[in-house]
DOBATI-979216 format. One record per residue: residue number from 1; residue in one letter; x, y, z of N, C-alpha, C in turn. Coordinates in Angstrom, 1 decimal. Layout:
# DOBATI-979216
+-----+-----+--------+--------+--------+--------+--------+--------+--------+--------+--------+
|   n | res |    n.u |    n.v |    n.w |   ca.u |   ca.v |   ca.w |    c.u |    c.v |    c.w |
+-----+-----+--------+--------+--------+--------+--------+--------+--------+--------+--------+
| NUM |   a |      X |      Y |      Z |      X |      Y |      Z |      X |      Y |      Z |
...
+-----+-----+--------+--------+--------+--------+--------+--------+--------+--------+--------+
//
This chain:
# DOBATI-979216
+-----+-----+--------+--------+--------+--------+--------+--------+--------+--------+--------+
|   n | res |    n.u |    n.v |    n.w |   ca.u |   ca.v |   ca.w |    c.u |    c.v |    c.w |
+-----+-----+--------+--------+--------+--------+--------+--------+--------+--------+--------+
|   1 |   x | -117.7 |  -22.1 |  -36.5 | -116.8 |  -21.5 |  -35.5 | -117.0 |  -20.0 |  -35.6 |
|   2 |   x | -117.4 |  -19.4 |  -34.5 | -117.6 |  -17.9 |  -34.4 | -116.4 |  -17.2 |  -34.1 |
|   3 |   x | -116.1 |  -16.2 |  -34.8 | -114.9 |  -15.4 |  -34.6 | -115.2 |  -14.4 |  -33.4 |
|   4 |   x | -114.3 |  -14.4 |  -32.4 | -114.4 |  -13.5 |  -31.3 | -114.1 |  -12.0 |  -31.7 |
|   5 |   x | -114.8 |  -11.1 |  -31.2 | -114.5 |   -9.7 |  -31.5 | -113.1 |   -9.2 |  -31.1 |
|   6 |   x | -112.7 |   -8.2 |  -31.8 | -111.3 |   -7.7 |  -31.5 | -111.1 |   -7.3 |  -30.1 |
|   7 |   x | -112.1 |   -6.7 |  -29.4 | -112.0 |   -6.3 |  -28.0 | -111.6 |   -7.5 |  -27.2 |
|   8 |   x | -112.2 |   -8.6 |  -27.4 | -111.8 |   -9.8 |  -26.7 | -110.4 |  -10.3 |  -27.0 |
|   9 |   x | -110.1 |  -10.4 |  -28.3 | -108.8 |  -10.8 |  -28.7 | -107.7 |   -9.9 |  -28.1 |
|  10 |   x | -107.9 |   -8.6 |  -28.1 | -106.9 |   -7.7 |  -27.6 | -106.8 |   -7.9 |  -26.0 |
|  11 |   x | -107.9 |   -8.1 |  -25.4 | -107.9 |   -8.3 |  -23.9 | -107.2 |   -9.6 |  -23.6 |
|  12 |   x | -107.4 |  -10.6 |  -24.4 | -106.7 |  -11.9 |  -24.1 | -105.2 |  -11.7 |  -24.2 |
|  13 |   x | -104.7 |  -11.0 |  -25.3 | -103.3 |  -10.8 |  -25.5 | -102.7 |  -10.0 |  -24.3 |
|  14 |   x | -103.5 |   -9.1 |  -23.8 | -103.0 |   -8.2 |  -22.7 | -103.4 |   -8.6 |  -21.3 |
|  15 |   x | -103.7 |   -9.9 |  -21.1 | -104.2 |  -10.3 |  -19.8 | -103.1 |  -10.6 |  -18.8 |
|  16 |   x | -103.4 |  -10.6 |  -17.6 | -102.5 |  -11.0 |  -16.5 | -102.3 |  -12.5 |  -16.7 |
|  17 |   x | -101.2 |  -13.0 |  -16.1 | -100.9 |  -14.5 |  -16.3 | -102.0 |  -15.4 |  -15.7 |
|  18 |   x | -102.3 |  -15.1 |  -14.4 | -103.3 |  -16.0 |  -13.8 | -104.7 |  -15.7 |  -14.2 |
|  19 |   x | -105.4 |  -16.8 |  -14.5 | -106.8 |  -16.7 |  -14.8 | -107.6 |  -17.7 |  -13.9 |
|  20 |   x | -108.9 |  -17.6 |  -14.0 | -109.7 |  -18.5 |  -13.1 | -110.6 |  -19.3 |  -14.0 |
|  21 |   x | -110.6 |  -20.6 |  -13.8 | -111.4 |  -21.6 |  -14.6 | -112.4 |  -22.2 |  -13.7 |
|  22 |   x | -113.7 |  -22.1 |  -14.0 | -114.8 |  -22.5 |  -13.2 | -115.6 |  -23.6 |  -13.9 |
|  23 |   x | -115.9 |  -24.7 |  -13.2 | -116.8 |  -25.7 |  -13.7 | -117.8 |  -25.9 |  -12.5 |
|  24 |   x | -118.9 |  -26.7 |  -12.8 | -119.8 |  -27.1 |  -11.8 | -120.0 |  -28.6 |  -11.8 |
|  25 |   x | -120.3 |  -29.1 |  -10.6 | -120.6 |  -30.5 |  -10.5 | -122.0 |  -30.8 |  -10.8 |
|  26 |   x | -122.4 |  -32.1 |  -10.8 | -123.7 |  -32.5 |  -11.2 | -124.8 |  -31.9 |  -10.3 |
|  27 |   x | -124.5 |  -31.5 |   -9.1 | -125.4 |  -30.9 |   -8.2 | -125.4 |  -29.3 |   -8.3 |
|  28 |   x | -124.6 |  -28.8 |   -9.2 | -124.6 |  -27.3 |   -9.4 | -123.6 |  -26.6 |   -8.5 |
|  29 |   x | -122.8 |  -27.4 |   -7.8 | -121.8 |  -26.7 |   -6.9 | -120.6 |  -26.3 |   -7.7 |
|  30 |   x | -120.2 |  -25.0 |   -7.7 | -119.1 |  -24.5 |   -8.5 | -117.7 |  -25.0 |   -7.9 |
|  31 |   x | -116.8 |  -25.1 |   -8.8 | -115.4 |  -25.3 |   -8.5 | -114.5 |  -24.4 |   -9.3 |
|  32 |   x | -113.8 |  -23.5 |   -8.7 | -112.9 |  -22.6 |   -9.4 | -111.4 |  -22.9 |   -9.1 |
|  33 |   x | -110.6 |  -22.8 |  -10.1 | -109.2 |  -23.1 |  -10.0 | -108.4 |  -22.0 |  -10.7 |
|  34 |   x | -107.3 |  -21.6 |  -10.1 | -106.3 |  -20.7 |  -10.8 | -105.6 |  -21.5 |  -11.8 |
|  35 |   x | -105.5 |  -20.9 |  -13.0 | -104.7 |  -21.5 |  -14.0 | -103.7 |  -20.5 |  -14.6 |
|  36 |   x | -102.6 |  -21.0 |  -15.0 | -101.6 |  -20.2 |  -15.7 | -101.2 |  -20.9 |  -17.0 |
|  37 |   x | -101.5 |  -22.1 |  -17.2 | -101.1 |  -22.8 |  -18.4 | -102.3 |  -22.9 |  -19.4 |
|  38 |   x | -102.5 |  -21.8 |  -20.1 | -103.6 |  -21.6 |  -21.0 | -103.2 |  -20.9 |  -22.2 |
|  39 |   x | -104.0 |  -21.1 |  -23.3 | -103.7 |  -20.4 |  -24.6 | -105.0 |  -20.5 |  -25.4 |
|  40 |   x | -105.0 |  -19.7 |  -26.4 | -106.1 |  -19.7 |  -27.4 | -105.7 |  -20.7 |  -28.5 |
|  41 |   x | -106.8 |  -21.3 |  -29.1 | -106.6 |  -22.2 |  -30.2 | -107.7 |  -21.9 |  -31.2 |
|  42 |   x | -107.4 |  -21.6 |  -32.4 | -108.4 |  -21.3 |  -33.4 | -109.1 |  -19.9 |  -33.1 |
|  43 |   x | -110.3 |  -19.8 |  -33.6 | -111.0 |  -18.5 |  -33.4 | -111.8 |  -18.4 |  -32.2 |
|  44 |   x | -112.2 |  -19.6 |  -31.6 | -113.1 |  -19.5 |  -30.5 | -112.9 |  -20.5 |  -29.3 |
|  45 |   x | -111.6 |  -21.0 |  -29.2 | -111.3 |  -22.0 |  -28.1 | -110.3 |  -21.3 |  -27.2 |
|  46 |   x | -110.6 |  -21.5 |  -25.9 | -109.6 |  -21.2 |  -24.9 | -109.2 |  -22.6 |  -24.3 |
|  47 |   x | -107.9 |  -22.9 |  -24.4 | -107.4 |  -24.2 |  -24.0 | -106.7 |  -24.1 |  -22.7 |
|  48 |   x | -107.0 |  -25.0 |  -21.8 | -106.4 |  -25.1 |  -20.4 | -105.7 |  -26.4 |  -20.3 |
|  49 |   x | -104.4 |  -26.4 |  -20.0 | -103.7 |  -27.7 |  -19.8 | -104.2 |  -28.4 |  -18.5 |
|  50 |   x | -104.6 |  -29.6 |  -18.6 | -104.9 |  -30.4 |  -17.4 | -103.6 |  -31.0 |  -16.9 |
|  51 |   x | -103.1 |  -30.2 |  -15.9 | -101.9 |  -30.7 |  -15.3 | -102.2 |  -31.4 |  -14.0 |
|  52 |   x | -103.2 |  -30.9 |  -13.2 | -103.4 |  -31.4 |  -11.9 | -104.9 |  -31.4 |  -11.6 |
|  53 |   x | -105.8 |  -31.5 |  -12.6 | -107.2 |  -31.5 |  -12.4 | -107.7 |  -32.7 |  -11.6 |
|  54 |   x | -108.6 |  -32.4 |  -10.6 | -109.3 |  -33.5 |   -9.9 | -110.8 |  -33.3 |  -10.0 |
|  55 |   x | -111.3 |  -32.4 |   -9.2 | -112.7 |  -32.0 |   -9.3 | -113.1 |  -31.4 |  -10.6 |
|  56 |   x | -112.2 |  -30.6 |  -11.2 | -112.4 |  -30.0 |  -12.5 | -112.7 |  -31.1 |  -13.5 |
|  57 |   x | -111.8 |  -32.1 |  -13.6 | -112.0 |  -33.2 |  -14.5 | -113.3 |  -33.9 |  -14.3 |
|  58 |   x | -113.6 |  -34.2 |  -13.1 | -114.9 |  -34.9 |  -12.8 | -116.1 |  -34.1 |  -13.3 |
|  59 |   x | -116.0 |  -32.8 |  -13.0 | -117.1 |  -31.9 |  -13.5 | -117.2 |  -31.9 |  -15.0 |
|  60 |   x | -116.1 |  -31.8 |  -15.7 | -116.1 |  -31.8 |  -17.2 | -116.7 |  -33.1 |  -17.7 |
|  61 |   x | -116.4 |  -34.3 |  -17.1 | -116.9 |  -35.6 |  -17.5 | -118.4 |  -35.7 |  -17.2 |
|  62 |   x | -118.9 |  -34.9 |  -16.2 | -120.3 |  -35.0 |  -15.9 | -121.1 |  -34.0 |  -16.7 |
|  63 |   x | -120.5 |  -33.3 |  -17.7 | -121.2 |  -32.5 |  -18.6 | -121.2 |  -31.0 |  -18.3 |
|  64 |   x | -120.3 |  -30.6 |  -17.4 | -120.3 |  -29.2 |  -17.0 | -120.0 |  -28.2 |  -18.1 |
|  65 |   x | -120.7 |  -27.1 |  -18.1 | -120.2 |  -26.0 |  -18.9 | -119.2 |  -25.3 |  -18.0 |
|  66 |   x | -118.5 |  -24.3 |  -18.6 | -117.5 |  -23.6 |  -17.8 | -117.3 |  -22.2 |  -18.1 |
|  67 |   x | -116.4 |  -21.5 |  -17.4 | -116.1 |  -20.1 |  -17.6 | -114.6 |  -19.9 |  -17.3 |
|  68 |   x | -114.0 |  -19.0 |  -18.1 | -112.7 |  -18.5 |  -17.8 | -112.8 |  -17.0 |  -17.6 |
|  69 |   x | -112.3 |  -16.6 |  -16.4 | -112.3 |  -15.2 |  -16.0 | -110.9 |  -14.7 |  -16.0 |
|  70 |   x | -110.6 |  -13.6 |  -16.7 | -109.3 |  -13.1 |  -16.8 | -109.4 |  -11.6 |  -16.7 |
|  71 |   x | -108.3 |  -11.0 |  -16.3 | -108.2 |   -9.5 |  -16.2 | -107.1 |   -9.0 |  -17.0 |
|  72 |   x | -107.3 |   -7.9 |  -17.6 | -106.2 |   -7.3 |  -18.4 | -105.2 |   -6.6 |  -17.5 |
|  73 |   x | -104.1 |   -6.3 |  -18.1 | -103.0 |   -5.6 |  -17.3 | -103.5 |   -4.2 |  -16.9 |
|  74 |   x | -104.5 |   -3.6 |  -17.5 | -105.0 |   -2.3 |  -17.1 | -106.3 |   -2.5 |  -16.2 |
|  75 |   x | -106.6 |   -3.7 |  -15.8 | -107.6 |   -3.9 |  -14.8 | -109.0 |   -4.2 |  -15.3 |
|  76 |   x | -109.2 |   -4.5 |  -16.5 | -110.5 |   -4.7 |  -17.1 | -110.8 |   -6.2 |  -17.1 |
|  77 |   x | -111.9 |   -6.6 |  -16.5 | -112.2 |   -8.1 |  -16.4 | -113.1 |   -8.5 |  -17.5 |
|  78 |   x | -112.8 |   -9.8 |  -17.9 | -113.6 |  -10.5 |  -19.0 | -113.9 |  -11.9 |  -18.5 |
|  79 |   x | -115.1 |  -12.3 |  -18.8 | -115.5 |  -13.7 |  -18.5 | -116.0 |  -14.4 |  -19.8 |
|  80 |   x | -115.3 |  -15.4 |  -20.2 | -115.8 |  -16.2 |  -21.3 | -116.5 |  -17.5 |  -20.8 |
|  81 |   x | -117.6 |  -17.8 |  -21.4 | -118.5 |  -18.9 |  -21.0 | -118.7 |  -19.8 |  -22.2 |
|  82 |   x | -118.8 |  -21.1 |  -21.9 | -119.2 |  -22.0 |  -23.0 | -119.1 |  -23.5 |  -22.6 |
|  83 |   x | -119.1 |  -24.3 |  -23.6 | -119.1 |  -25.8 |  -23.4 | -117.6 |  -26.2 |  -23.3 |
|  84 |   x | -117.3 |  -27.3 |  -22.7 | -116.0 |  -27.8 |  -22.6 | -115.8 |  -29.1 |  -23.3 |
|  85 |   x | -114.7 |  -29.2 |  -24.1 | -114.3 |  -30.4 |  -24.7 | -113.0 |  -30.9 |  -24.0 |
|  86 |   x | -112.8 |  -32.2 |  -23.9 | -111.6 |  -32.7 |  -23.2 | -110.8 |  -33.6 |  -24.2 |
|  87 |   x | -109.6 |  -33.2 |  -24.5 | -108.8 |  -33.8 |  -25.5 | -107.6 |  -34.5 |  -24.9 |
|  88 |   x | -107.5 |  -35.8 |  -25.1 | -106.3 |  -36.6 |  -24.7 | -105.4 |  -36.9 |  -25.9 |
|  89 |   x | -105.8 |  -36.5 |  -27.1 | -105.1 |  -36.7 |  -28.3 | -105.6 |  -35.8 |  -29.3 |
|  90 |   x | -105.0 |  -35.7 |  -30.5 | -105.4 |  -34.9 |  -31.6 | -104.8 |  -33.5 |  -31.6 |
|  91 |   x | -105.3 |  -32.6 |  -32.5 | -104.6 |  -31.3 |  -32.8 | -104.6 |  -30.4 |  -31.5 |
|  92 |   x | -105.7 |  -30.3 |  -30.8 | -105.8 |  -29.4 |  -29.7 | -104.8 |  -29.9 |  -28.6 |
|  93 |   x | -104.8 |  -31.2 |  -28.3 | -103.9 |  -31.8 |  -27.4 | -102.4 |  -31.6 |  -27.8 |
|  94 |   x | -102.1 |  -31.8 |  -29.0 | -100.7 |  -31.7 |  -29.5 | -100.3 |  -30.2 |  -29.4 |
|  95 |   x | -101.2 |  -29.3 |  -29.7 | -100.9 |  -27.8 |  -29.6 | -100.6 |  -27.5 |  -28.1 |
|  96 |   x | -101.4 |  -28.0 |  -27.2 | -101.2 |  -27.8 |  -25.8 |  -99.8 |  -28.2 |  -25.4 |
|  97 |   x |  -99.3 |  -29.3 |  -25.9 |  -98.0 |  -29.9 |  -25.5 |  -96.9 |  -28.9 |  -26.0 |
|  98 |   x |  -97.1 |  -28.1 |  -27.0 |  -96.1 |  -27.2 |  -27.4 |  -95.9 |  -26.0 |  -26.5 |
|  99 |   x |  -96.9 |  -25.6 |  -25.7 |  -96.8 |  -24.4 |  -24.9 |  -96.9 |  -24.7 |  -23.4 |
| 100 |   x |  -97.3 |  -25.9 |  -23.0 |  -97.4 |  -26.3 |  -21.6 |  -95.9 |  -26.5 |  -21.1 |
| 101 |   x |  -95.5 |  -25.9 |  -20.0 |  -94.1 |  -26.1 |  -19.5 |  -93.8 |  -27.6 |  -19.3 |
| 102 |   x |  -92.6 |  -28.0 |  -19.7 |  -92.2 |  -29.4 |  -19.5 |  -92.3 |  -29.9 |  -18.1 |
| 103 |   x |  -92.2 |  -29.0 |  -17.1 |  -92.2 |  -29.4 |  -15.7 |  -93.6 |  -29.9 |  -15.3 |
| 104 |   x |  -94.6 |  -29.6 |  -16.1 |  -96.0 |  -30.1 |  -15.8 |  -96.4 |  -31.3 |  -16.7 |
| 105 |   x |  -97.3 |  -32.2 |  -16.2 |  -97.5 |  -33.4 |  -17.0 |  -98.4 |  -33.2 |  -18.2 |
| 106 |   x |  -99.3 |  -32.2 |  -18.3 | -100.1 |  -32.1 |  -19.5 | -100.9 |  -33.3 |  -19.8 |
| 107 |   x | -101.7 |  -33.8 |  -18.9 | -102.4 |  -35.1 |  -19.1 | -103.4 |  -34.9 |  -20.2 |
| 108 |   x | -104.0 |  -33.7 |  -20.4 | -105.0 |  -33.5 |  -21.5 | -105.2 |  -32.0 |  -21.6 |
| 109 |   x | -106.0 |  -31.7 |  -22.6 | -106.3 |  -30.3 |  -22.9 | -107.8 |  -30.1 |  -22.7 |
| 110 |   x | -108.2 |  -29.2 |  -21.8 | -109.6 |  -28.8 |  -21.7 | -109.8 |  -27.6 |  -22.6 |
| 111 |   x | -110.8 |  -27.7 |  -23.5 | -111.0 |  -26.6 |  -24.5 | -112.4 |  -26.0 |  -24.2 |
| 112 |   x | -112.4 |  -24.8 |  -23.8 | -113.6 |  -24.0 |  -23.6 | -114.0 |  -23.4 |  -25.0 |
| 113 |   x | -115.1 |  -23.9 |  -25.5 | -115.7 |  -23.4 |  -26.8 | -116.5 |  -22.1 |  -26.4 |
| 114 |   x | -115.9 |  -21.0 |  -26.7 | -116.5 |  -19.7 |  -26.2 | -117.8 |  -19.5 |  -26.9 |
| 115 |   x | -118.9 |  -19.3 |  -26.1 | -120.2 |  -19.0 |  -26.6 | -120.7 |  -17.6 |  -26.2 |
| 116 |   x | -120.2 |  -17.1 |  -25.1 | -120.5 |  -15.8 |  -24.7 | -119.3 |  -15.2 |  -24.0 |
| 117 |   x | -119.1 |  -13.8 |  -24.1 | -118.1 |  -13.1 |  -23.3 | -118.7 |  -11.9 |  -22.7 |
| 118 |   x | -118.4 |  -11.6 |  -21.5 | -118.8 |  -10.4 |  -20.8 | -117.6 |   -9.7 |  -20.3 |
| 119 |   x | -117.8 |   -8.4 |  -20.3 | -116.8 |   -7.5 |  -19.6 | -117.6 |   -6.7 |  -18.6 |
| 120 |   x | -117.5 |   -7.1 |  -17.3 | -118.4 |   -6.6 |  -16.3 | -119.8 |   -7.1 |  -16.6 |
| 121 |   x | -120.8 |   -6.2 |  -16.6 | -122.2 |   -6.6 |  -16.9 | -122.5 |   -6.5 |  -18.4 |
| 122 |   x | -121.5 |   -6.0 |  -19.2 | -121.7 |   -5.8 |  -20.7 | -121.4 |   -7.1 |  -21.4 |
| 123 |   x | -122.4 |   -7.5 |  -22.2 | -122.1 |   -8.7 |  -23.1 | -121.4 |   -8.2 |  -24.3 |
| 124 |   x | -120.2 |   -8.7 |  -24.6 | -119.5 |   -8.2 |  -25.7 | -119.4 |   -9.3 |  -26.9 |
| 125 |   x | -119.9 |  -10.5 |  -26.6 | -120.0 |  -11.5 |  -27.6 | -121.0 |  -12.6 |  -27.2 |
| 126 |   x | -121.7 |  -13.1 |  -28.3 | -122.6 |  -14.2 |  -28.1 | -124.1 |  -13.8 |  -28.0 |
+-----+-----+--------+--------+--------+--------+--------+--------+--------+--------+--------+
//
């Protein structure tokens, strides 16, 4: 497990609520969704609650890599890229259930294993 640099950790803590989660289908067509139900887990996972995924879930099951794009409250953009794990049970899933609002179903937890992070064109991790 690679530890993310402090610049990324601080940016995550100071991010705006809405972020963008992008996957691609088997033909390379991207699908982006706004997400608000997300949290960090461990040193290198960004977890997104699957509350209403459709295309996103299909893309994950077809082997898609993904990215999470977020912006800090002072306007600096960060994009984390990596592989996606899909959890319907276990530690990551149970953790998601603790922070996902009860009004949402929380069918599963999509965990982006961060392999690279960019801030604009600058690679800050990976």
